[in-house]
ZABAVEX-797573 format. One record per atom (N, C-alpha, C, O): residue number from 1; chain; atom name; x, y negated, z negated. Coordinates in Angstrom, 1 decimal, m for minus. Example, Ala and Ser with C-alpha at 12.3 -4.5 7.8 and 13.67 -1.06 7.14 Angstrom:
# residues 2
@resi 1; chain A; name N; c1 13.2; c2 5.7; c3 m7.8 .
@resi 1; chain A; name CA; c1 12.3; c2 4.5; c3 m7.8 .
@resi 1; chain A; name C; c1 13.2; c2 3.3; c3 m7.8 .
@resi 1; chain A; name O; c1 14.2; c2 3.3; c3 m8.5 .
@resi 2; chain A; name N; c1 12.8; c2 2.2; c3 m7.1 .
@resi 2; chain A; name CA; c1 13.7; c2 1.1; c3 m7.1 .
@resi 2; chain A; name C; c1 12.9; c2 0.0; c3 m7.9 .
@resi 2; chain A; name O; c1 13.4; c2 m1.1; c3 m8.0 .
This chain:
# residues 89
@resi 1; chain A; name N; c1 161.4; c2 m104.2; c3 m116.3 .
@resi 1; chain A; name CA; c1 162.3; c2 m103.3; c3 m115.6 .
@resi 1; chain A; name C; c1 162.5; c2 m103.9; c3 m114.2 .
@resi 1; chain A; name O; c1 161.5; c2 m104.2; c3 m113.5 .
@resi 2; chain A; name N; c1 163.7; c2 m104.0; c3 m113.8 .
@resi 2; chain A; name CA; c1 164.1; c2 m104.4; c3 m112.5 .
@resi 2; chain A; name C; c1 164.8; c2 m103.3; c3 m111.7 .
@resi 2; chain A; name O; c1 165.8; c2 m102.8; c3 m112.2 .
@resi 3; chain A; name N; c1 164.3; c2 m102.9; c3 m110.6 .
@resi 3; chain A; name CA; c1 164.9; c2 m101.9; c3 m109.8 .
@resi 3; chain A; name C; c1 165.9; c2 m102.7; c3 m109.0 .
@resi 3; chain A; name O; c1 165.6; c2 m103.4; c3 m108.0 .
@resi 4; chain A; name N; c1 167.2; c2 m102.5; c3 m109.3 .
@resi 4; chain A; name CA; c1 168.2; c2 m103.3; c3 m108.6 .
@resi 4; chain A; name C; c1 168.8; c2 m102.7; c3 m107.4 .
@resi 4; chain A; name O; c1 169.4; c2 m103.4; c3 m106.6 .
@resi 5; chain A; name N; c1 168.7; c2 m101.4; c3 m107.2 .
@resi 5; chain A; name CA; c1 169.2; c2 m100.7; c3 m106.0 .
@resi 5; chain A; name C; c1 168.5; c2 m99.4; c3 m105.8 .
@resi 5; chain A; name O; c1 168.2; c2 m98.7; c3 m106.8 .
@resi 6; chain A; name N; c1 168.3; c2 m99.0; c3 m104.6 .
@resi 6; chain A; name CA; c1 167.8; c2 m97.7; c3 m104.2 .
@resi 6; chain A; name C; c1 168.6; c2 m97.2; c3 m103.0 .
@resi 6; chain A; name O; c1 168.8; c2 m97.9; c3 m102.0 .
@resi 7; chain A; name N; c1 169.2; c2 m96.0; c3 m103.2 .
@resi 7; chain A; name CA; c1 169.9; c2 m95.4; c3 m102.1 .
@resi 7; chain A; name C; c1 169.2; c2 m94.1; c3 m101.6 .
@resi 7; chain A; name O; c1 168.8; c2 m93.3; c3 m102.4 .
@resi 8; chain A; name N; c1 169.0; c2 m94.0; c3 m100.3 .
@resi 8; chain A; name CA; c1 168.3; c2 m92.9; c3 m99.7 .
@resi 8; chain A; name C; c1 169.3; c2 m92.0; c3 m98.9 .
@resi 8; chain A; name O; c1 170.0; c2 m92.5; c3 m98.1 .
@resi 9; chain A; name N; c1 169.2; c2 m90.7; c3 m99.1 .
@resi 9; chain A; name CA; c1 169.9; c2 m89.7; c3 m98.3 .
@resi 9; chain A; name C; c1 168.8; c2 m88.9; c3 m97.6 .
@resi 9; chain A; name O; c1 168.1; c2 m88.1; c3 m98.2 .
@resi 10; chain A; name N; c1 168.7; c2 m89.1; c3 m96.3 .
@resi 10; chain A; name CA; c1 167.7; c2 m88.4; c3 m95.5 .
@resi 10; chain A; name C; c1 168.1; c2 m86.9; c3 m95.4 .
@resi 10; chain A; name O; c1 169.2; c2 m86.6; c3 m95.3 .
@resi 11; chain A; name N; c1 167.0; c2 m86.0; c3 m95.4 .
@resi 11; chain A; name CA; c1 167.2; c2 m84.6; c3 m95.2 .
@resi 11; chain A; name C; c1 166.9; c2 m84.3; c3 m93.8 .
@resi 11; chain A; name O; c1 165.8; c2 m84.6; c3 m93.4 .
@resi 12; chain A; name N; c1 167.7; c2 m83.6; c3 m93.1 .
@resi 12; chain A; name CA; c1 167.6; c2 m83.4; c3 m91.6 .
@resi 12; chain A; name C; c1 167.1; c2 m82.0; c3 m91.3 .
@resi 12; chain A; name O; c1 167.5; c2 m81.5; c3 m90.2 .
@resi 13; chain A; name N; c1 166.2; c2 m81.4; c3 m92.1 .
@resi 13; chain A; name CA; c1 165.7; c2 m80.1; c3 m91.8 .
@resi 13; chain A; name C; c1 164.2; c2 m80.3; c3 m91.4 .
@resi 13; chain A; name O; c1 163.4; c2 m80.7; c3 m92.1 .
@resi 14; chain A; name N; c1 163.9; c2 m79.9; c3 m90.1 .
@resi 14; chain A; name CA; c1 162.6; c2 m80.1; c3 m89.6 .
@resi 14; chain A; name C; c1 161.5; c2 m79.3; c3 m90.3 .
@resi 14; chain A; name O; c1 160.4; c2 m79.8; c3 m90.4 .
@resi 15; chain A; name N; c1 161.9; c2 m78.1; c3 m90.8 .
@resi 15; chain A; name CA; c1 160.9; c2 m77.3; c3 m91.4 .
@resi 15; chain A; name C; c1 160.8; c2 m77.5; c3 m92.9 .
@resi 15; chain A; name O; c1 160.1; c2 m76.7; c3 m93.6 .
@resi 16; chain A; name N; c1 161.5; c2 m78.5; c3 m93.5 .
@resi 16; chain A; name CA; c1 161.5; c2 m78.7; c3 m94.9 .
@resi 16; chain A; name C; c1 160.4; c2 m79.8; c3 m95.3 .
@resi 16; chain A; name O; c1 160.3; c2 m80.7; c3 m94.6 .
@resi 17; chain A; name N; c1 159.8; c2 m79.6; c3 m96.5 .
@resi 17; chain A; name CA; c1 158.9; c2 m80.6; c3 m97.0 .
@resi 17; chain A; name C; c1 159.7; c2 m81.7; c3 m97.7 .
@resi 17; chain A; name O; c1 159.2; c2 m82.8; c3 m97.9 .
@resi 18; chain A; name N; c1 161.0; c2 m81.4; c3 m98.1 .
@resi 18; chain A; name CA; c1 161.8; c2 m82.4; c3 m98.7 .
@resi 18; chain A; name C; c1 162.3; c2 m83.3; c3 m97.6 .
@resi 18; chain A; name O; c1 163.0; c2 m82.8; c3 m96.6 .
@resi 19; chain A; name N; c1 162.0; c2 m84.6; c3 m97.6 .
@resi 19; chain A; name CA; c1 162.4; c2 m85.5; c3 m96.6 .
@resi 19; chain A; name C; c1 163.6; c2 m86.4; c3 m97.0 .
@resi 19; chain A; name O; c1 164.4; c2 m86.8; c3 m96.1 .
@resi 20; chain A; name N; c1 163.8; c2 m86.6; c3 m98.3 .
@resi 20; chain A; name CA; c1 165.0; c2 m87.4; c3 m98.7 .
@resi 20; chain A; name C; c1 165.2; c2 m87.2; c3 m100.2 .
@resi 20; chain A; name O; c1 164.4; c2 m86.7; c3 m100.9 .
@resi 21; chain A; name N; c1 166.5; c2 m87.6; c3 m100.6 .
@resi 21; chain A; name CA; c1 166.8; c2 m87.6; c3 m102.0 .
@resi 21; chain A; name C; c1 167.3; c2 m89.0; c3 m102.3 .
@resi 21; chain A; name O; c1 168.1; c2 m89.6; c3 m101.5 .
@resi 22; chain A; name N; c1 166.8; c2 m89.6; c3 m103.4 .
@resi 22; chain A; name CA; c1 167.1; c2 m91.0; c3 m103.7 .
@resi 22; chain A; name C; c1 167.9; c2 m91.1; c3 m105.0 .
@resi 22; chain A; name O; c1 167.8; c2 m90.3; c3 m105.9 .
@resi 23; chain A; name N; c1 168.6; c2 m92.2; c3 m105.1 .
@resi 23; chain A; name CA; c1 169.2; c2 m92.6; c3 m106.4 .
@resi 23; chain A; name C; c1 168.7; c2 m94.0; c3 m106.6 .
@resi 23; chain A; name O; c1 168.6; c2 m94.9; c3 m105.7 .
@resi 24; chain A; name N; c1 168.3; c2 m94.3; c3 m107.9 .
@resi 24; chain A; name CA; c1 167.7; c2 m95.6; c3 m108.2 .
@resi 24; chain A; name C; c1 168.5; c2 m96.2; c3 m109.4 .
@resi 24; chain A; name O; c1 168.7; c2 m95.6; c3 m110.4 .
@resi 25; chain A; name N; c1 168.9; c2 m97.5; c3 m109.2 .
@resi 25; chain A; name CA; c1 169.6; c2 m98.2; c3 m110.3 .
@resi 25; chain A; name C; c1 168.6; c2 m99.1; c3 m110.9 .
@resi 25; chain A; name O; c1 167.9; c2 m99.9; c3 m110.2 .
@resi 26; chain A; name N; c1 168.5; c2 m99.1; c3 m112.2 .
@resi 26; chain A; name CA; c1 167.6; c2 m100.0; c3 m113.0 .
@resi 26; chain A; name C; c1 168.5; c2 m101.0; c3 m113.8 .
@resi 26; chain A; name O; c1 169.4; c2 m100.7; c3 m114.4 .
@resi 27; chain A; name N; c1 168.1; c2 m102.3; c3 m113.6 .
@resi 27; chain A; name CA; c1 168.7; c2 m103.4; c3 m114.3 .
@resi 27; chain A; name C; c1 170.2; c2 m103.4; c3 m114.2 .
@resi 27; chain A; name O; c1 171.0; c2 m103.8; c3 m115.1 .
@resi 28; chain A; name N; c1 170.7; c2 m102.9; c3 m113.0 .
@resi 28; chain A; name CA; c1 172.2; c2 m102.9; c3 m112.7 .
@resi 28; chain A; name C; c1 173.0; c2 m102.2; c3 m113.8 .
@resi 28; chain A; name O; c1 174.2; c2 m102.4; c3 m113.9 .
@resi 29; chain A; name N; c1 172.3; c2 m101.3; c3 m114.6 .
@resi 29; chain A; name CA; c1 173.1; c2 m100.6; c3 m115.6 .
@resi 29; chain A; name C; c1 172.7; c2 m99.2; c3 m115.9 .
@resi 29; chain A; name O; c1 173.3; c2 m98.5; c3 m116.7 .
@resi 30; chain A; name N; c1 171.7; c2 m98.7; c3 m115.2 .
@resi 30; chain A; name CA; c1 171.3; c2 m97.3; c3 m115.5 .
@resi 30; chain A; name C; c1 170.8; c2 m96.7; c3 m114.2 .
@resi 30; chain A; name O; c1 170.0; c2 m97.2; c3 m113.4 .
@resi 31; chain A; name N; c1 171.4; c2 m95.5; c3 m113.8 .
@resi 31; chain A; name CA; c1 171.1; c2 m94.8; c3 m112.5 .
@resi 31; chain A; name C; c1 170.4; c2 m93.5; c3 m112.8 .
@resi 31; chain A; name O; c1 170.7; c2 m92.8; c3 m113.7 .
@resi 32; chain A; name N; c1 169.4; c2 m93.3; c3 m111.9 .
@resi 32; chain A; name CA; c1 168.7; c2 m92.0; c3 m111.9 .
@resi 32; chain A; name C; c1 169.0; c2 m91.4; c3 m110.5 .
@resi 32; chain A; name O; c1 168.6; c2 m92.0; c3 m109.5 .
@resi 33; chain A; name N; c1 169.6; c2 m90.2; c3 m110.5 .
@resi 33; chain A; name CA; c1 169.9; c2 m89.5; c3 m109.3 .
@resi 33; chain A; name C; c1 168.8; c2 m88.4; c3 m109.0 .
@resi 33; chain A; name O; c1 168.1; c2 m88.0; c3 m109.9 .
@resi 34; chain A; name N; c1 168.8; c2 m87.8; c3 m107.8 .
@resi 34; chain A; name CA; c1 168.0; c2 m86.6; c3 m107.5 .
@resi 34; chain A; name C; c1 166.5; c2 m86.9; c3 m107.5 .
@resi 34; chain A; name O; c1 165.8; c2 m86.0; c3 m107.9 .
@resi 35; chain A; name N; c1 166.1; c2 m88.1; c3 m107.2 .
@resi 35; chain A; name CA; c1 164.7; c2 m88.3; c3 m107.0 .
@resi 35; chain A; name C; c1 164.3; c2 m87.9; c3 m105.6 .
@resi 35; chain A; name O; c1 165.0; c2 m88.3; c3 m104.7 .
@resi 36; chain A; name N; c1 163.3; c2 m87.1; c3 m105.5 .
@resi 36; chain A; name CA; c1 163.0; c2 m86.5; c3 m104.2 .
@resi 36; chain A; name C; c1 161.8; c2 m87.2; c3 m103.5 .
@resi 36; chain A; name O; c1 160.8; c2 m87.6; c3 m104.2 .
@resi 37; chain A; name N; c1 161.9; c2 m87.3; c3 m102.2 .
@resi 37; chain A; name CA; c1 160.7; c2 m87.8; c3 m101.4 .
@resi 37; chain A; name C; c1 160.2; c2 m86.5; c3 m100.7 .
@resi 37; chain A; name O; c1 161.0; c2 m85.9; c3 m99.9 .
@resi 38; chain A; name N; c1 159.0; c2 m86.1; c3 m100.9 .
@resi 38; chain A; name CA; c1 158.4; c2 m84.9; c3 m100.5 .
@resi 38; chain A; name C; c1 157.2; c2 m85.1; c3 m99.6 .
@resi 38; chain A; name O; c1 156.4; c2 m86.0; c3 m99.9 .
@resi 39; chain A; name N; c1 157.0; c2 m84.3; c3 m98.6 .
@resi 39; chain A; name CA; c1 155.8; c2 m84.4; c3 m97.7 .
@resi 39; chain A; name C; c1 154.8; c2 m83.5; c3 m98.4 .
@resi 39; chain A; name O; c1 154.9; c2 m82.3; c3 m98.4 .
@resi 40; chain A; name N; c1 153.7; c2 m84.1; c3 m98.9 .
@resi 40; chain A; name CA; c1 152.6; c2 m83.4; c3 m99.4 .
@resi 40; chain A; name C; c1 151.6; c2 m83.0; c3 m98.3 .
@resi 40; chain A; name O; c1 151.9; c2 m83.2; c3 m97.2 .
@resi 41; chain A; name N; c1 150.5; c2 m82.4; c3 m98.7 .
@resi 41; chain A; name CA; c1 149.5; c2 m82.0; c3 m97.7 .
@resi 41; chain A; name C; c1 148.9; c2 m83.2; c3 m97.0 .
@resi 41; chain A; name O; c1 148.5; c2 m83.1; c3 m95.8 .
@resi 42; chain A; name N; c1 148.8; c2 m84.4; c3 m97.6 .
@resi 42; chain A; name CA; c1 148.2; c2 m85.5; c3 m97.0 .
@resi 42; chain A; name C; c1 149.1; c2 m86.7; c3 m96.9 .
@resi 42; chain A; name O; c1 149.0; c2 m87.5; c3 m95.9 .
@resi 43; chain A; name N; c1 150.1; c2 m86.8; c3 m97.7 .
@resi 43; chain A; name CA; c1 151.0; c2 m88.0; c3 m97.7 .
@resi 43; chain A; name C; c1 152.3; c2 m87.7; c3 m98.4 .
@resi 43; chain A; name O; c1 152.5; c2 m86.6; c3 m99.0 .
@resi 44; chain A; name N; c1 153.3; c2 m88.6; c3 m98.2 .
@resi 44; chain A; name CA; c1 154.5; c2 m88.5; c3 m98.9 .
@resi 44; chain A; name C; c1 154.3; c2 m88.8; c3 m100.4 .
@resi 44; chain A; name O; c1 153.5; c2 m89.6; c3 m100.8 .
@resi 45; chain A; name N; c1 155.1; c2 m88.2; c3 m101.3 .
@resi 45; chain A; name CA; c1 155.1; c2 m88.5; c3 m102.7 .
@resi 45; chain A; name C; c1 156.5; c2 m88.4; c3 m103.3 .
@resi 45; chain A; name O; c1 157.4; c2 m87.8; c3 m102.7 .
@resi 46; chain A; name N; c1 156.7; c2 m89.1; c3 m104.4 .
@resi 46; chain A; name CA; c1 158.0; c2 m89.1; c3 m105.1 .
@resi 46; chain A; name C; c1 158.0; c2 m88.1; c3 m106.2 .
@resi 46; chain A; name O; c1 157.0; c2 m88.1; c3 m107.0 .
@resi 47; chain A; name N; c1 159.0; c2 m87.3; c3 m106.3 .
@resi 47; chain A; name CA; c1 159.1; c2 m86.3; c3 m107.4 .
@resi 47; chain A; name C; c1 160.4; c2 m86.6; c3 m108.2 .
@resi 47; chain A; name O; c1 161.5; c2 m86.8; c3 m107.7 .
@resi 48; chain A; name N; c1 160.2; c2 m86.7; c3 m109.5 .
@resi 48; chain A; name CA; c1 161.3; c2 m87.1; c3 m110.4 .
@resi 48; chain A; name C; c1 162.3; c2 m85.9; c3 m110.6 .
@resi 48; chain A; name O; c1 161.9; c2 m84.7; c3 m110.3 .
@resi 49; chain A; name N; c1 163.5; c2 m86.1; c3 m111.0 .
@resi 49; chain A; name CA; c1 164.4; c2 m85.0; c3 m111.2 .
@resi 49; chain A; name C; c1 163.9; c2 m84.0; c3 m112.2 .
@resi 49; chain A; name O; c1 163.3; c2 m84.4; c3 m113.2 .
@resi 50; chain A; name N; c1 164.1; c2 m82.7; c3 m111.9 .
@resi 50; chain A; name CA; c1 163.5; c2 m81.7; c3 m112.8 .
@resi 50; chain A; name C; c1 164.5; c2 m80.6; c3 m112.9 .
@resi 50; chain A; name O; c1 165.4; c2 m80.4; c3 m112.1 .
@resi 51; chain A; name N; c1 164.2; c2 m79.7; c3 m113.8 .
@resi 51; chain A; name CA; c1 165.0; c2 m78.5; c3 m114.1 .
@resi 51; chain A; name C; c1 164.0; c2 m77.3; c3 m114.3 .
@resi 51; chain A; name O; c1 162.9; c2 m77.5; c3 m114.8 .
@resi 52; chain A; name N; c1 164.4; c2 m76.2; c3 m113.7 .
@resi 52; chain A; name CA; c1 163.6; c2 m75.0; c3 m113.8 .
@resi 52; chain A; name C; c1 163.8; c2 m74.3; c3 m115.2 .
@resi 52; chain A; name O; c1 165.0; c2 m74.1; c3 m115.6 .
@resi 53; chain A; name N; c1 162.7; c2 m74.1; c3 m115.9 .
@resi 53; chain A; name CA; c1 162.8; c2 m73.4; c3 m117.2 .
@resi 53; chain A; name C; c1 162.9; c2 m71.9; c3 m117.0 .
@resi 53; chain A; name O; c1 162.7; c2 m71.4; c3 m115.9 .
@resi 54; chain A; name N; c1 163.3; c2 m71.2; c3 m118.1 .
@resi 54; chain A; name CA; c1 163.4; c2 m69.7; c3 m118.0 .
@resi 54; chain A; name C; c1 162.2; c2 m69.0; c3 m117.5 .
@resi 54; chain A; name O; c1 162.2; c2 m67.9; c3 m116.9 .
@resi 55; chain A; name N; c1 161.0; c2 m69.6; c3 m117.8 .
@resi 55; chain A; name CA; c1 159.7; c2 m69.0; c3 m117.4 .
@resi 55; chain A; name C; c1 159.3; c2 m69.4; c3 m116.0 .
@resi 55; chain A; name O; c1 158.2; c2 m69.0; c3 m115.6 .
@resi 56; chain A; name N; c1 160.2; c2 m70.1; c3 m115.2 .
@resi 56; chain A; name CA; c1 159.9; c2 m70.4; c3 m113.8 .
@resi 56; chain A; name C; c1 159.2; c2 m71.7; c3 m113.6 .
@resi 56; chain A; name O; c1 159.0; c2 m72.1; c3 m112.4 .
@resi 57; chain A; name N; c1 158.8; c2 m72.5; c3 m114.6 .
@resi 57; chain A; name CA; c1 158.2; c2 m73.8; c3 m114.5 .
@resi 57; chain A; name C; c1 159.3; c2 m74.8; c3 m114.2 .
@resi 57; chain A; name O; c1 160.4; c2 m74.6; c3 m114.6 .
@resi 58; chain A; name N; c1 158.9; c2 m75.9; c3 m113.6 .
@resi 58; chain A; name CA; c1 159.8; c2 m77.1; c3 m113.5 .
@resi 58; chain A; name C; c1 159.3; c2 m78.2; c3 m114.4 .
@resi 58; chain A; name O; c1 158.2; c2 m78.5; c3 m114.5 .
@resi 59; chain A; name N; c1 160.3; c2 m78.7; c3 m115.2 .
@resi 59; chain A; name CA; c1 160.0; c2 m79.8; c3 m116.1 .
@resi 59; chain A; name C; c1 160.9; c2 m81.0; c3 m115.7 .
@resi 59; chain A; name O; c1 162.0; c2 m80.9; c3 m115.4 .
@resi 60; chain A; name N; c1 160.2; c2 m82.2; c3 m115.7 .
@resi 60; chain A; name CA; c1 160.9; c2 m83.4; c3 m115.4 .
@resi 60; chain A; name C; c1 162.0; c2 m83.7; c3 m116.4 .
@resi 60; chain A; name O; c1 161.8; c2 m83.5; c3 m117.6 .
@resi 61; chain A; name N; c1 163.2; c2 m84.1; c3 m115.9 .
@resi 61; chain A; name CA; c1 164.3; c2 m84.5; c3 m116.8 .
@resi 61; chain A; name C; c1 164.1; c2 m85.9; c3 m117.3 .
@resi 61; chain A; name O; c1 164.3; c2 m86.2; c3 m118.4 .
@resi 62; chain A; name N; c1 163.8; c2 m86.8; c3 m116.3 .
@resi 62; chain A; name CA; c1 163.4; c2 m88.2; c3 m116.6 .
@resi 62; chain A; name C; c1 162.1; c2 m88.5; c3 m115.9 .
@resi 62; chain A; name O; c1 161.9; c2 m87.9; c3 m114.8 .
@resi 63; chain A; name N; c1 161.4; c2 m89.4; c3 m116.4 .
@resi 63; chain A; name CA; c1 160.1; c2 m89.8; c3 m115.8 .
@resi 63; chain A; name C; c1 159.6; c2 m91.0; c3 m116.5 .
@resi 63; chain A; name O; c1 159.8; c2 m91.3; c3 m117.6 .
@resi 64; chain A; name N; c1 158.8; c2 m91.8; c3 m115.7 .
@resi 64; chain A; name CA; c1 158.1; c2 m93.0; c3 m116.3 .
@resi 64; chain A; name C; c1 157.0; c2 m92.5; c3 m117.3 .
@resi 64; chain A; name O; c1 156.4; c2 m91.5; c3 m117.1 .
@resi 65; chain A; name N; c1 156.8; c2 m93.3; c3 m118.3 .
@resi 65; chain A; name CA; c1 155.8; c2 m92.9; c3 m119.3 .
@resi 65; chain A; name C; c1 154.5; c2 m93.6; c3 m119.1 .
@resi 65; chain A; name O; c1 153.6; c2 m93.4; c3 m119.9 .
@resi 66; chain A; name N; c1 154.3; c2 m94.4; c3 m118.1 .
@resi 66; chain A; name CA; c1 153.0; c2 m95.0; c3 m117.8 .
@resi 66; chain A; name C; c1 152.8; c2 m95.1; c3 m116.3 .
@resi 66; chain A; name O; c1 153.7; c2 m95.1; c3 m115.5 .
@resi 67; chain A; name N; c1 151.5; c2 m95.2; c3 m116.0 .
@resi 67; chain A; name CA; c1 151.1; c2 m95.3; c3 m114.5 .
@resi 67; chain A; name C; c1 151.7; c2 m96.5; c3 m113.8 .
@resi 67; chain A; name O; c1 152.1; c2 m96.3; c3 m112.7 .
@resi 68; chain A; name N; c1 151.6; c2 m97.7; c3 m114.4 .
@resi 68; chain A; name CA; c1 152.1; c2 m98.9; c3 m113.6 .
@resi 68; chain A; name C; c1 153.6; c2 m98.7; c3 m113.3 .
@resi 68; chain A; name O; c1 154.0; c2 m99.1; c3 m112.2 .
@resi 69; chain A; name N; c1 154.4; c2 m98.2; c3 m114.2 .
@resi 69; chain A; name CA; c1 155.8; c2 m97.9; c3 m113.9 .
@resi 69; chain A; name C; c1 156.0; c2 m96.9; c3 m112.9 .
@resi 69; chain A; name O; c1 156.9; c2 m97.0; c3 m112.0 .
@resi 70; chain A; name N; c1 155.3; c2 m95.8; c3 m112.9 .
@resi 70; chain A; name CA; c1 155.4; c2 m94.7; c3 m111.9 .
@resi 70; chain A; name C; c1 155.0; c2 m95.3; c3 m110.6 .
@resi 70; chain A; name O; c1 155.7; c2 m95.0; c3 m109.6 .
@resi 71; chain A; name N; c1 153.9; c2 m96.1; c3 m110.5 .
@resi 71; chain A; name CA; c1 153.5; c2 m96.7; c3 m109.2 .
@resi 71; chain A; name C; c1 154.6; c2 m97.6; c3 m108.6 .
@resi 71; chain A; name O; c1 154.8; c2 m97.6; c3 m107.4 .
@resi 72; chain A; name N; c1 155.2; c2 m98.4; c3 m109.5 .
@resi 72; chain A; name CA; c1 156.3; c2 m99.3; c3 m109.1 .
@resi 72; chain A; name C; c1 157.5; c2 m98.6; c3 m108.5 .
@resi 72; chain A; name O; c1 158.0; c2 m98.9; c3 m107.5 .
@resi 73; chain A; name N; c1 157.9; c2 m97.5; c3 m109.2 .
@resi 73; chain A; name CA; c1 159.0; c2 m96.7; c3 m108.7 .
@resi 73; chain A; name C; c1 158.7; c2 m96.0; c3 m107.4 .
@resi 73; chain A; name O; c1 159.5; c2 m96.1; c3 m106.5 .
@resi 74; chain A; name N; c1 157.5; c2 m95.4; c3 m107.4 .
@resi 74; chain A; name CA; c1 157.1; c2 m94.7; c3 m106.2 .
@resi 74; chain A; name C; c1 157.0; c2 m95.6; c3 m105.0 .
@resi 74; chain A; name O; c1 157.5; c2 m95.3; c3 m103.9 .
@resi 75; chain A; name N; c1 156.4; c2 m96.8; c3 m105.1 .
@resi 75; chain A; name CA; c1 156.3; c2 m97.7; c3 m104.0 .
@resi 75; chain A; name C; c1 157.7; c2 m98.2; c3 m103.5 .
@resi 75; chain A; name O; c1 157.9; c2 m98.3; c3 m102.3 .
@resi 76; chain A; name N; c1 158.6; c2 m98.5; c3 m104.5 .
@resi 76; chain A; name CA; c1 159.9; c2 m99.0; c3 m104.1 .
@resi 76; chain A; name C; c1 160.7; c2 m97.9; c3 m103.4 .
@resi 76; chain A; name O; c1 161.4; c2 m98.1; c3 m102.4 .
@resi 77; chain A; name N; c1 160.6; c2 m96.6; c3 m103.8 .
@resi 77; chain A; name CA; c1 161.4; c2 m95.5; c3 m103.2 .
@resi 77; chain A; name C; c1 160.8; c2 m95.2; c3 m101.8 .
@resi 77; chain A; name O; c1 161.5; c2 m95.0; c3 m100.9 .
@resi 78; chain A; name N; c1 159.4; c2 m95.2; c3 m101.7 .
@resi 78; chain A; name CA; c1 158.8; c2 m94.9; c3 m100.4 .
@resi 78; chain A; name C; c1 159.1; c2 m96.0; c3 m99.4 .
@resi 78; chain A; name O; c1 159.3; c2 m95.7; c3 m98.2 .
@resi 79; chain A; name N; c1 159.2; c2 m97.2; c3 m99.9 .
@resi 79; chain A; name CA; c1 159.5; c2 m98.3; c3 m99.0 .
@resi 79; chain A; name C; c1 161.0; c2 m98.2; c3 m98.5 .
@resi 79; chain A; name O; c1 161.2; c2 m98.3; c3 m97.3 .
@resi 80; chain A; name N; c1 161.9; c2 m97.9; c3 m99.4 .
@resi 80; chain A; name CA; c1 163.3; c2 m97.7; c3 m99.0 .
@resi 80; chain A; name C; c1 163.4; c2 m96.5; c3 m98.1 .
@resi 80; chain A; name O; c1 164.2; c2 m96.5; c3 m97.1 .
@resi 81; chain A; name N; c1 162.6; c2 m95.4; c3 m98.3 .
@resi 81; chain A; name CA; c1 162.6; c2 m94.3; c3 m97.4 .
@resi 81; chain A; name C; c1 162.2; c2 m94.7; c3 m96.0 .
@resi 81; chain A; name O; c1 162.8; c2 m94.3; c3 m95.0 .
@resi 82; chain A; name N; c1 161.1; c2 m95.4; c3 m95.9 .
@resi 82; chain A; name CA; c1 160.6; c2 m95.8; c3 m94.6 .
@resi 82; chain A; name C; c1 161.6; c2 m96.7; c3 m93.9 .
@resi 82; chain A; name O; c1 161.8; c2 m96.6; c3 m92.6 .
@resi 83; chain A; name N; c1 162.3; c2 m97.6; c3 m94.6 .
@resi 83; chain A; name CA; c1 163.3; c2 m98.4; c3 m94.0 .
@resi 83; chain A; name C; c1 164.5; c2 m97.5; c3 m93.5 .
@resi 83; chain A; name O; c1 165.0; c2 m97.8; c3 m92.4 .
@resi 84; chain A; name N; c1 164.9; c2 m96.5; c3 m94.2 .
@resi 84; chain A; name CA; c1 166.0; c2 m95.6; c3 m93.8 .
@resi 84; chain A; name C; c1 165.6; c2 m94.8; c3 m92.6 .
@resi 84; chain A; name O; c1 166.4; c2 m94.6; c3 m91.7 .
@resi 85; chain A; name N; c1 164.3; c2 m94.4; c3 m92.5 .
@resi 85; chain A; name CA; c1 163.8; c2 m93.7; c3 m91.4 .
@resi 85; chain A; name C; c1 163.9; c2 m94.6; c3 m90.1 .
@resi 85; chain A; name O; c1 164.3; c2 m94.1; c3 m89.0 .
@resi 86; chain A; name N; c1 163.5; c2 m95.8; c3 m90.2 .
@resi 86; chain A; name CA; c1 163.5; c2 m96.8; c3 m89.1 .
@resi 86; chain A; name C; c1 164.9; c2 m97.0; c3 m88.6 .
@resi 86; chain A; name O; c1 165.2; c2 m97.1; c3 m87.4 .
@resi 87; chain A; name N; c1 165.9; c2 m97.1; c3 m89.5 .
@resi 87; chain A; name CA; c1 167.3; c2 m97.3; c3 m89.2 .
@resi 87; chain A; name C; c1 167.9; c2 m96.1; c3 m88.5 .
@resi 87; chain A; name O; c1 168.8; c2 m96.2; c3 m87.7 .
@resi 88; chain A; name N; c1 167.3; c2 m94.9; c3 m88.8 .
@resi 88; chain A; name CA; c1 167.9; c2 m93.7; c3 m88.3 .
@resi 88; chain A; name C; c1 167.4; c2 m93.3; c3 m86.9 .
@resi 88; chain A; name O; c1 167.9; c2 m92.4; c3 m86.3 .
@resi 89; chain A; name N; c1 166.4; c2 m94.1; c3 m86.4 .
@resi 89; chain A; name CA; c1 165.8; c2 m93.7; c3 m85.1 .
@resi 89; chain A; name C; c1 166.8; c2 m94.0; c3 m84.0 .
@resi 89; chain A; name O; c1 166.5; c2 m93.8; c3 m82.8 .
């Protein structure tokens, strides 16, 4: 899997844990939108697109099926987020 593009849209709300929304293109032929960069209690993390179920739970719509792939996606998106933050200063 080759992550060919990541686009970051920064969220400008000081009181929000949501810091950015990303779109990721894989192999120049498949796009995943609405990937979130969220401030957790200790660090930033990446949240995959999800949908709220009728019972109030959130279920991922798309997600990696193994840890190495999740780590690769998270690292790439967090790096792109950090670069976008630096450009925005």
